[in-house]
N, C-alpha and C positions, 0 to 999 in steps of 0.2 A: 272918325278921323280919316282923311284921304291924303294920298301922297301928292306932293307938289314936285318932288324930285326923286330920282332913283335912290338917293341916300335916305330920304324920309321913309321910303318903302320898306327898307330892311327891318324897321321896328314896328311895322303895322301888324295887327292881328292876322290880316290876310292881304299880302302885297300882290298876289298873283293876278287878280283882275287888272291891276295897273300894269304889270309886266306884259300881260297878254295884249293890252292895247298898244304898248310900245312895239311888240313883235309884229303886230298886224299893220300898224299905221306909221311907225317911226323906227324901222329896224336899224338904221344907222343915220344918226343925225347929230347936230350940235345943240347942246343944252345951254341956252343963253344964261340962265340963272346960275348954273354951276360953272360955266365957262369952260366946259370940256365937251368932247365928242362922246357919244354914248352908243355902244354896240349892244344890240338887244337880241336880234334873232340869231339862229344857229350859224347861218352863213357868215354874218358879220363877225361873230365871236370867233369862229374857226379861222377866218382870214386874219384877224388881229393877232390871235395867239400864235399863228404860224409865220408872222411877218418878220423878216430880218431888219426891217426899218425901225422896228419898235423895241423899246427896252423896258425892263421892269423897274428901273430907277431913272430919274432925270439924268441925262448925260453929264450935266455940270455939277451934279451932287450925288455921286454914287453911294455915299454914306451920309446919313443925316448930320448936319453941321454940328448939332449939339453933342454927338458922341464921337466925333473925329478925335483920334489920339487916345481914346480910352479903350479898356478891354472890350466893352460892348461894340465899339466901332471896329475893332480888329476882328471880332467874330462876325459882325454884320458884313464886312467887306469880303469875307470868304464864303458866305452862305450861297449854295448853288441856287437857292430860291431867289436871291437878291442880285445875282450877277448874270452877265451874258457873255457870249463870245466863245472862242476856241478853248480857252483854259477852262471856262465853266463847263463846256461840253465834256471835256475829259474827266473833270472832277464829278460831274453829274453821273457819268457812267460808273464810277467807283461807288458813289453813294447808292445808286439804284441797285447795283450788284449786291451790296451788303444787305440792303433792306429786303431784297428778294429772297435772301437766305435766312431771314429772321423766322424763328419758330413761332408762328402765329397761334398754334394750338397751346403751346406753353404760355404764351402771352395771355391768352384767354383764361387759362386756369389761374394765373396770377391775378388778373383783373377780378375774377370771381372771388378769390380768396381775400383780396384787399377790400372788396365791397362788403363781404360778410364781416370782416374785422371792423370796418367803419360803422356798420349797423349795430354790431354787438356792443359798442360803447354806450348805447342807450341815449336817452334824451331826444331832442328834436332831430328829425332826419337831416343828416349833414350833406345837403345837396351840393354845396360848393366842393366839398371833399370828393364826393362821388363823381361829379361831372368833370372837374378840373384835376384834382389831386390824384385820384386813382390812376387815370391814364398816364400821367407824368411819372408816377411812382413805378408803374409797370415798365415803361421805357427805361427809366433809370436802373431798375433791377436787371433788365435785359442787357444793359451796359455794364453790369457787374457791381452795381452799388447796392449794398445790403446793410443790415444792422443799423438802420436809422439814416444811413447816407442817402437812401432813396427818398425819404421824406425831406431831408435837407435840400436835395436837388430839386424836388417838386416845389418847395417853397421859394427857392431862388429863381427858378424859371418863371414863376409868376411875376417877379419883378423885372426879369430881362425882357419879356415880351412887351412891356409897356413902352419900350423905346422904338418899337417898329412903326406904330401909327404916326402920321404927320402931325397929329394933335398932341404928341408927347410933350409934357412940360419939362423944364429944366430939372425939377426934383425927380421926376420919373426917369429922366436920362441918367442922373447921378446914381439912382438906385439900380438901374439896369447895368451900369458900368461895374458896380460892386458885385452884382449877381453874376455877370458874365465871368468875372475873375474867379468867383467862388465855384461855379459849375465847372470851369475848365480845370481847376485844381482837383476837384473830385473825380473827373473823368480821365485826367492825364495818365494815371498809372495803368489804366486799362488798355492803353495804346502801345504798351511795351510788354515784352515777354509773352508767354503763352496765355491765350484767352479764348475760351470757347464761346463767349457771348457775342453780343452785337458789335462790340468794339473790335473783337478778334476778327469777325467777318469783315469789318471795315478795313483793317490792316491787310488781310489776305486779298481783298478786292483791289486794294491799292497795289499790292505786289503783282497781281495778274495784269493790271493795266500799266505797270511800270511807272506808277505815280510816286515821286520821291519825297514829297514835302509833308511833314508831320503837322504843321500848324493848321493848314486848311482842313485836315482830317479832324483835328480836335474841334475846330469851329463847327464843322458839320455834325459832329457828335452832340454838341450843344444844340444844334439845329434839330436833331432828332426829337429832343424834348420840347423845344419851342413850337415846332410844327404840330406836335401832338396836342398842345394845350387848348387853344380856343376851338379848333376844328372838331376835335373829338368831343369836347363838352357840348358843342352845338348838335352833334350827331346823336349823342345820348339824350339830350333834352328834347330834341325835335321828334325822336322816335317815341319817347314817353308821351308827348303831346298827341302824336298820331294814334297811339293805343287808347288814350283817353277819349279820343274822338271816334273810336269804334273800329280802328284798323284791325285786320286779320293778323293775330299774333301767333299763329300756329308755327311759323318758321321765322324766328326772330332774326336770323342772319339775312334771310331774303328781305324782310321788312326793313332792316337797317340799310341795305343796299338801295332799296327803292326810295327810302326817305332821303338818302343822299342826293337823289335826283329831284324828288317831289318837293322837299322843303330844305333846300341846301343850307348846311351850316355856314359855308362861306358863300355869300350872295354875289359879291363882285370883287374885281381886282382892277388894277390900273396898268396902262402902258403909256410910254412916253416916246414921242417921235424924235428919233435921232436923224431921220431923213424923211422926205415927203412920202406919204402913204396914201394910196387911193383905193377906195372900195365903193362899188356901185355908183361910180361917177362922181363921188364926193372926195375932195382932196383935203387931207390933213397935213398941215405945214409942220416943218421941223420946230420942235419946242412945244408943240401942243400936246395935250393929254387926251387919252381915251379911257373912259370908264367902261369896263367890260362886264356886262350883266350875265354872269354865269347862270344864275337862278332863272332868268328869263329864257335863256337859250335852252335850258333843260326842259322847258315846257313849250318849246316850239313844235307845233304839229307837223312841220316839215320833216322832223327827225324822230319824233316820238309820237306815234299814233295815240289818240285819246290821252293827251298829255296831262290833263287835270284830274285823271283817275289815279288813285294810289293803288298800284297793282304789284304787290310782292311777287317775284318770279317773272317779271316782265322780260320778254325775250329780246336780247341784244339792245338794251337801252343805250341811248347816246347821253352820256353824263359829262357835263362840263365842270362840275363842282371841283374836281381834282386837277383842273387845268388841261392843257393839251400841248402837243409839240415838245419843244426842249424844256419846258417848265411844267410838264405833267408831274404831279406829286407821286413819288415812288412809294409813299407810305399808305396808299389807299387800302390795301388788304389788311395791314396791321391796325389802322384806325377802325375799320369795320369790325374786325375781330374783337377789339377792346370794347367798342360800344355795344356789340351784341351780348358779350359776356356780362357787362354791367347791367344792362336792361333785363336780361334773363334772371339775374340774381334779385333784382328789385321786384320783379313779378313774383318770384318764388316767395319773397318776404311779404307779399301782399301790398306793396307800395305802388302808388301811381301818381301821376301829375294832374293838374287841372287841365281841362280842355280849352281854357281861355286864359292863357298866361299873358303877362306883359313881357316885353323883350328889352334886353339891355341896350343902353344908348350907344351902340357901336355903329361905325360907318360901313362895315362890310361883313361882319359876322352876325348871324341870326342865332342868338342864344337866349332861351327863355329863362325868366325867373321862376324857379320851382319852390 
């Protein structure tokens, strides 16, 4: 199977020769089949992610129409990942400050413990729980949810994230609305009173920044779980695949960080032109879309020497997987710590993946079936 579009490439056994051709031959061009501009090389991706003319959502539809007026829509409207502008910048500072203070060592210990518990249940290897459930449970526990509430939140967030893709069905949007309300109610108590966990850090960060509004904090607490879900699952799965293909596993933490570049769990994102944007002499008109190929830019030789080599411990790599500029993901360290802990426990248990998995039919996330 060969790729005909950058969306097809996400699900290929090896999309990287295709991406390399785009970087070399079509670094910033219009894809007639998809009807969008495509930014492939590092220069184009950096320019797009840093432009004030571009937005993370269509200006005419800041919230997907199917969830407007629902709890899912209320959460979506406040997520720093899904908004732009001055208010977003202030709130992003609060969110980043809180996540920077998260205890990643404790999070890794929790991930290891939850992994052992999942394996101890016996039967077939619970890959779905290990890849998706364990990371979400850890973040829920960091937010103060224990005694089964962590599992409840992890199950609910699986429904909430279904509303984010443009392909979400009405049934998925309804389930997401119910899930958003459920997770908010689970998290709400952690934002009041004394709390030494992640939500306490969020409240203290808001105080330091003189941020007065509770509802956006609660929405972004939900966002802590949703951001963890697909991205960390892909990082776990792609690291296991790399090991199955013979990667050096002496330092799992270093391997996970390199896999984030080499086989990115989030392969692409989109931007929407609120004003004209020009790059390399090519003009994007207001209202047009740009598909941003993070995974292709990660392998641009202009920024990462010998980019197709998997090199744990690579010095000063340029990694676009977690975004850039005002939308760079502040949860990179936490996601990497969780993935490394889960993979290390699986190796200790003698479990591995296939070297030739199939991939889930997703438009932007590269997550293997294990």
